[in-house]
C-alpha positions in Angstrom: -99.0 26.6 -45.7 -99.3 29.8 -47.7 -98.5 28.1 -50.9 -101.6 25.8 -50.2 -103.8 28.8 -49.6 -103.0 30.1 -52.9 -104.4 27.2 -55.0 -107.6 28.8 -55.5 -108.5 29.2 -58.7 -111.6 29.8 -60.6 -112.6 27.7 -63.1 -115.9 25.9 -62.3 -118.0 25.7 -65.0 -116.7 26.9 -67.9 -115.7 23.3 -69.0 -119.3 22.6 -68.9 -120.1 25.8 -70.9 -117.6 24.6 -73.6 -119.7 21.4 -73.7 -122.8 23.3 -74.3 -121.2 25.1 -77.4 -119.7 22.3 -78.8 -122.7 20.2 -78.6 -124.4 23.0 -80.8 -121.6 22.7 -83.4 -122.6 19.2 -84.9 -119.4 18.5 -86.6 -118.1 15.0 -86.3 -121.4 14.4 -84.8 -121.3 10.6 -83.5 -117.8 10.9 -82.3 -118.4 14.0 -80.5 -121.5 12.6 -79.3 -120.0 9.5 -78.0 -117.1 11.5 -76.3 -119.2 14.1 -74.8 -121.8 11.6 -73.4 -118.8 9.6 -71.7 -117.4 12.8 -70.1 -120.9 13.9 -69.2 -121.7 10.4 -67.4 -118.0 10.6 -65.6 -118.7 14.2 -64.4 -122.2 13.4 -63.2 -122.2 13.2 -59.4 -125.9 13.8 -58.1 -126.3 14.8 -54.6 -128.9 13.9 -51.7 -130.7 17.4 -51.8 -134.2 18.2 -52.3 -135.3 21.3 -54.1 -134.2 24.3 -52.5 -136.7 26.0 -50.1 -136.2 29.3 -51.8 -138.0 27.6 -54.7 -142.0 27.3 -55.2 -141.5 25.0 -58.2 -138.8 23.0 -59.5 -136.8 24.7 -62.4 -138.0 23.6 -65.9 -135.0 24.2 -68.2 -137.3 23.6 -71.3 -139.4 26.5 -70.4 -136.1 28.8 -70.2 -136.4 29.9 -66.6 -133.8 31.8 -64.9 -131.4 29.5 -62.9 -128.2 29.6 -60.7 -125.0 27.7 -60.5 -122.5 27.5 -57.8 -119.0 26.8 -58.9 -116.3 25.8 -56.4 -112.6 25.5 -57.1 -111.5 22.8 -54.5 -107.9 21.8 -53.8 -108.3 18.2 -53.3 -105.9 16.0 -51.3 -105.6 12.4 -50.6 -108.0 11.5 -47.1 -108.9 15.2 -47.1 -112.1 16.7 -48.7 -110.2 20.0 -49.1 -111.6 23.5 -49.1 -113.6 25.6 -51.6 -111.1 28.3 -51.8 -112.8 29.6 -55.0 -116.5 30.3 -54.6 -118.3 31.7 -57.8 -122.0 32.1 -58.4 -123.7 32.3 -61.8 -127.2 33.4 -62.5 -128.2 32.7 -65.9 -131.2 34.5 -67.7 -132.3 33.5 -71.3 -135.0 36.4 -71.4 -132.2 38.8 -70.8 -129.7 36.7 -72.7 -127.0 37.4 -69.9 -125.1 36.0 -67.1 -124.2 37.5 -63.8 -121.0 36.2 -62.1 -120.3 36.8 -58.5 -117.2 36.2 -56.7 -117.5 35.6 -52.9 -114.3 36.2 -51.1 -113.3 32.9 -49.3 -112.7 34.7 -46.0 -116.2 35.9 -45.7 -117.8 35.5 -42.4 -121.2 34.0 -42.3 -123.4 31.1 -40.7 -122.2 27.9 -42.0 -125.8 26.1 -42.3 -126.1 22.8 -40.7 -123.0 23.4 -38.7 -124.4 25.6 -35.9 -121.9 28.3 -36.0 -120.2 31.4 -38.1 -117.0 30.8 -39.7 -115.5 31.4 -43.1 -117.6 30.5 -45.9 -115.0 28.4 -47.7 -115.2 26.0 -44.6 -118.6 24.9 -45.5 -117.3 22.6 -47.9 -114.5 21.2 -45.7 -117.4 20.6 -42.8 -120.3 19.2 -44.8 -119.3 18.6 -48.5 -121.1 20.2 -51.4 -124.6 20.0 -49.7 -123.6 22.3 -47.0 -121.7 24.6 -49.2 -124.7 24.8 -51.5 -126.9 25.6 -48.3 -124.4 28.2 -46.9 -124.1 30.2 -50.0 -127.9 30.0 -50.7 -128.5 31.2 -47.1 -125.9 34.0 -47.6 -127.1 35.4 -50.7 -130.8 34.6 -50.1 -131.5 32.9 -53.3 -132.0 29.4 -54.5 -128.8 27.6 -55.7 -130.0 25.1 -58.6 -126.7 23.4 -59.8 -123.1 23.0 -58.6 -120.1 22.4 -60.3 -116.9 21.4 -58.6 -113.4 21.9 -60.1 -110.2 20.2 -59.1 -108.1 23.2 -59.2 -105.0 21.5 -60.1 -106.5 19.9 -62.8 -108.0 23.3 -64.6 -104.4 23.5 -66.3 -105.5 20.4 -68.6 -108.7 22.3 -69.6 -107.0 25.7 -70.5 -104.6 23.7 -72.5 -107.1 21.4 -73.9 -108.8 24.5 -75.5 -105.4 25.8 -76.9 -104.7 28.8 -74.2 -106.5 31.5 -73.3 -106.0 35.5 -73.8 -106.7 37.8 -71.0 -106.6 41.7 -70.7 -104.1 41.8 -67.9 -104.7 45.4 -65.7 -102.0 45.0 -63.3 -98.3 44.3 -64.0 -96.7 41.6 -61.9 -94.4 38.8 -61.6 -95.4 35.5 -59.8 -93.8 32.1 -59.7 -90.9 32.8 -61.8 -93.2 34.3 -64.6 -93.9 38.0 -65.4 -97.2 39.0 -66.4 -97.1 42.4 -68.2 -99.9 44.8 -68.2 -102.1 44.4 -71.4 -103.4 41.6 -73.5 -101.4 38.4 -72.9 -101.8 34.7 -73.8 -101.6 32.0 -71.3 -101.1 28.3 -71.3 -102.4 26.0 -68.4 -99.5 26.6 -66.2 -99.4 30.2 -66.7 -103.2 30.6 -66.1 -103.0 28.8 -62.8 -100.2 31.3 -61.7 -102.6 34.2 -62.8 -105.3 33.1 -61.0 -103.2 32.3 -57.9 -101.4 35.7 -57.1 -103.0 37.8 -54.4 -100.5 39.2 -51.9 -98.7 41.3 -54.6 -101.8 43.0 -55.7 -103.0 46.0 -53.6 -106.4 44.9 -54.1 -105.7 41.8 -52.3 -108.2 39.1 -52.8 -110.5 41.3 -55.0 -107.6 41.4 -57.6 -107.5 37.7 -57.6 -111.2 37.3 -58.1 -111.2 39.6 -61.0 -108.4 37.4 -62.7 -110.2 34.3 -61.9 -113.5 35.6 -63.5 -111.3 36.8 -66.6 -110.0 33.3 -66.9 -113.3 31.8 -66.9 -114.6 34.3 -69.8 -111.7 33.8 -71.8 -112.1 30.0 -71.5 -115.9 30.6 -72.8 -114.5 32.4 -75.7 -112.0 29.6 -76.6 -114.4 27.1 -76.2 -117.1 28.8 -78.6 -114.6 28.7 -81.2 -114.8 26.1 -83.8 -111.2 25.5 -84.0 -111.6 23.6 -80.7 -113.3 20.9 -82.3 -110.1 19.4 -83.5 -109.4 19.0 -80.0 -112.4 17.6 -78.8 -111.1 14.5 -77.4 -108.6 16.2 -75.1 -111.0 18.9 -74.2 -113.7 16.3 -72.9 -111.3 14.2 -71.3 -109.8 17.1 -69.2 -113.6 18.2 -68.4 -114.5 14.6 -67.2 -111.2 14.0 -65.1 -111.6 17.5 -63.3 -115.4 18.4 -63.0 -118.1 17.1 -60.8 -121.8 18.2 -61.2 -125.2 17.4 -60.4 -126.1 18.3 -64.1 -126.8 15.4 -66.1 -126.5 15.1 -69.8 -130.0 16.0 -70.7 -129.9 18.9 -68.6 -126.7 20.1 -70.3 -128.3 19.7 -73.7 -131.2 22.1 -72.4 -128.9 24.6 -71.4 -126.9 24.6 -74.6 -130.3 24.6 -76.7 -132.1 27.2 -74.5 -129.4 29.4 -73.0 -126.5 29.6 -75.1 -126.9 33.1 -76.4 -126.8 34.2 -72.5 -122.8 33.2 -72.6 -122.4 36.1 -74.8 -123.2 38.7 -72.1 -121.3 38.1 -68.7 -121.6 40.8 -66.3 -119.2 40.4 -63.4 -120.2 41.6 -59.9 -118.6 42.0 -56.8 -119.2 41.9 -53.1 -117.4 44.2 -50.7 -116.4 43.9 -47.0 -113.9 45.0 -44.3 -111.4 42.8 -43.0 -111.0 42.4 -39.3 -109.6 39.7 -36.6 -111.7 38.0 -34.4 -109.9 35.6 -31.8 -106.8 36.2 -34.1 -108.3 35.0 -37.2 -108.9 37.0 -40.4 -112.5 37.5 -41.6 -114.2 39.6 -44.4 -117.2 41.4 -42.7 -119.8 42.2 -45.4 -122.2 44.8 -44.1 -126.2 44.0 -44.3 -126.6 47.2 -46.8 -124.0 45.7 -49.1 -125.3 42.3 -48.9 -128.7 43.5 -49.5 -127.7 45.2 -52.8 -125.8 42.0 -54.1 -129.1 40.0 -53.2 -131.4 42.4 -55.0 -129.4 42.2 -58.0 -129.0 38.5 -58.1 -133.1 38.0 -57.3 -133.7 40.4 -59.9 -131.8 38.5 -62.7 -133.4 35.4 -61.6 -136.9 37.1 -61.8 -137.6 36.2 -57.9 -140.2 38.6 -56.4 
């Protein structure tokens, strides 16, 4: 049971960001375009959800308006929807050429919108799929959630390997799953990146330390995906993305994001939300104080230019 709970990673959109960057490179034009469109078609999973109530007007990517993405890492199992045990919200602002990346602890207690009770935020996906997860995160942060990207957590290993591995700066020396991760700059393949992102109990920071490592992996994949050398591997990259990612972004929207927001990926600000652990009816929850929630809401609203 513990091992199942540790299967929570990160990775959610990075693959998409890789797509945007590769799109702009232009090499092997037709072959890349064909592989890319096939992958985008496979990944595209529209949802039955109208425009967010927190939006006055639909987002227009052509106008370079700030937008948000909910990234979910899901442990998919046969005959079981699974739970979104990695929850990351990205806000992207082309005017400031920056991205804000927020990890939401999976044990955060909040209202599950459409379910009629408070529970752990990661249960929203299990109860009502991506639509309920989006509505619940939207309510918790009081911002519109415009798009989602869902990643099969086991499959993210293929994405890391497809971009040739990643390099991260590890701030905490530890061993996990039979692998030693020394402090300092380390290079990871897909299997090691999965272990690196799972470890939690050995870290005195607990889930906060694991969230930091997840965000490091995301940024490292963005960096590797931006390298022209990854183009030699584009078929493997696109196959890994198509097999492991679902998103309501369609191909045209991906093109617009690459064209209008590409520079924003160069500046990623990581933010976190703090709370206090407690047990209610013998179940562990993270309780986020109202003032802390307000602080994070204000930062994200400012980045989305919401008045």
